[in-house]
C-alpha positions in Angstrom: -8.9 100.5 207.2 -11.5 103.2 206.4 -9.8 104.7 203.4 -12.6 104.2 200.8 -11.0 101.4 198.9 -13.2 99.9 196.2 -10.9 98.0 193.8 -8.7 95.3 195.2 -7.0 94.2 192.0 -3.6 95.8 192.9 -3.4 93.6 196.0 -3.2 90.4 194.0 0.3 91.3 192.8 1.7 92.0 196.3 3.3 88.6 197.0 4.8 89.4 200.3 1.6 90.4 202.1 0.9 88.7 205.3 -2.0 90.8 206.6 -4.4 93.3 205.0 -7.1 95.3 206.8 -10.0 96.2 204.4 -12.7 96.9 207.0 -14.8 100.0 206.8 -14.1 100.6 203.1 -16.4 100.4 200.0 -15.5 96.8 199.0 -18.4 94.9 197.4 -17.6 91.4 198.6 -21.1 89.9 198.6 -21.6 87.1 196.1 -19.2 86.2 193.3 -17.3 89.1 192.0 -13.8 90.6 191.5 -13.4 91.7 195.2 -14.3 88.3 196.6 -12.0 86.6 194.1 -9.1 88.8 195.3 -9.9 88.2 198.9 -10.1 84.4 198.4 -6.8 84.4 196.4 -5.0 86.3 199.1 -6.4 83.9 201.8 -5.3 81.0 199.7 -1.8 82.3 199.8 -2.0 82.5 203.6 -2.7 86.2 203.9 -4.9 87.2 206.9 -7.6 89.5 205.4 -10.1 91.5 207.5 -12.9 92.7 205.3 -16.0 92.8 207.4 -17.8 95.1 208.1 -17.7 97.6 205.2 -18.9 101.2 205.3 -22.6 101.5 204.4 -23.6 102.7 201.0 -25.7 105.8 200.6 -29.4 105.3 200.7 -31.7 107.8 199.0 -35.4 108.1 199.9 -37.5 108.9 196.9 -40.6 111.1 197.2 -43.5 109.3 199.1 -46.5 108.1 197.1 -49.9 108.5 198.9 -51.9 105.3 198.7 -55.0 106.1 200.7 -55.7 108.3 203.7 -52.6 108.0 205.9 -51.0 105.2 203.9 -47.9 106.0 201.9 -45.5 104.0 199.9 -41.8 105.0 200.4 -39.4 103.9 197.8 -35.7 104.0 198.3 -32.6 103.5 196.2 -29.2 102.7 197.4 -25.8 103.1 195.9 -24.0 99.8 195.9 -20.9 99.3 198.0 -18.8 99.6 194.9 -19.5 103.3 194.4 
């Protein structure tokens, strides 16, 4: 928990796991992808996996763009959870 884990591939080979706590890390488990595949594989073997919530990714605010008068457009970019 909270140790900045990003890649779960090594967990697949740990056949004696019964529980793993992945909360507050940097695991990108949204949608199909390698992390979700590992989580589902572990769960399929009966491993209890806690993986939600994750640490928030960094959000960067890009310089505002003035539209008219007091109206601005703010653009932001975010680093995905898989830093």
